[in-house]
N, C-alpha and C positions, 0 to 999 in steps of 0.2 A: 284638594286642601279643604278642610273645613273648620268650624270653630272649636271642636275639639282638639284638633291638631296645634292651633294657634295660641289657645287660650294659658294662662297661667295657672297651674292646678295647685300651687300655695297660696291658699284664699284666707285672709283673715277674716275671721267671723266674729259676731257679739251675739247677744242674746237679748230681747227685750227688757229683762229684769236685768241687765248688766248696769251699774250706775255709770252714767255719760261720763265721770272724770277718769273711769277707769278705761272707758273705751276710747278717749282723747289721749290717754298715756298709751294706750297701745297702738294708735296711731303714729303718735310722734316716734316711739321706739322702733316700730317696723317700718317707718319712713313711707306709709301710705296714706292715701286721700280719702279712703274708704273702707269700711268695714262691711261684709254682707250680713245681714241680721238672719238667723236660721232658727228654725224649730226642730228638735229631735224626733224623727219618726223611724219606729224600729233601730236598724242600724244606720241609718240615713239621715244626712243633714238636709233640710229644705230650706231654700230660700223664701223668706217673708217680708224681706224690705232691705232698703240700704240706709248706712249713715255716712255721710259724707262730711269732710271738713267744713264745706259749704253751709250744711244742715245746721251745725254747730254756731257758726257764725250768723246766720240769719235768725235762726230761731233762738238762739239763747244770747249771744253777746250783743247783738243789735238791740234787743229788747230789755238789756240788763238783770236776766235773769240769774238766778243762783245755779249755776251746773252742779254742785253737790247736792240740789233737791231733787235732780232729774234722772230719768233712766232712760236706757236708749229707745224703748220704745215710745215715749214722749217726742222724741224728735225726730226720729228715722222717718223716711219716706217709706211709705208702705204699699201694697199693691205692686210687688216687685214685677219688673218686667224681665224676662230672660228669654236667652235663645237655646236651641238645643244644638248639643254635640256635633250632630250631621249637618246644620244649617252650614251653607257656603258664605265664603266673605262677602259678597255682593249682596246676599239677602241678610246678614247681619247688619253691614252698613246702613242699607235702606231702613230697615227695622228701628236702628239707633236713631238715625235722622228724624224719622216719623214720630219717634218716640221723645226726643230730644234728651237724649243721654249719651255720655260719653265713655261710659264703661257700662257692662253689663255682666249678670251671672251667667253661666253657661250650665245648663243641667241635663241630667241623663235621659234616657226614656222613661223613666220611673218618677221624675222630677227632683231627683237628688241633686245638690251641688256638686258639680264636675271640675270649674274652673271659673277664671274671670276672664274678661275680655275687654280691653280699653281699644279707643280710636286708633291710638300709636301703635298697638301691636299688630292692627290691621293693615295700618300702613307701611310697616315693615315689610 
């Protein structure tokens, strides 16, 4: 069993230039706590960051900023950490702990987004 076997393939994504309010609305409608921020490369989506509900609270709400004036790229966590489809569960858990994340994009050998994996998915 590896990350590709365990991950959720139906990933909610956003783009850097998406209005933050639209991203927040998507998160609410889809009942997800994060969106993988991607760029299109050829016919693939490549992860470049993650936007979490916590990012919105800490970077926008707590600072009393107007979310209507912001884009996803203004708030997202960049420099995305990802795991490969072939990585094993123990390797993924260790990497998630070392990077302080609870969810991580899973990528193909070419770096394209394949899915998303949460700590809870690994514990099941």
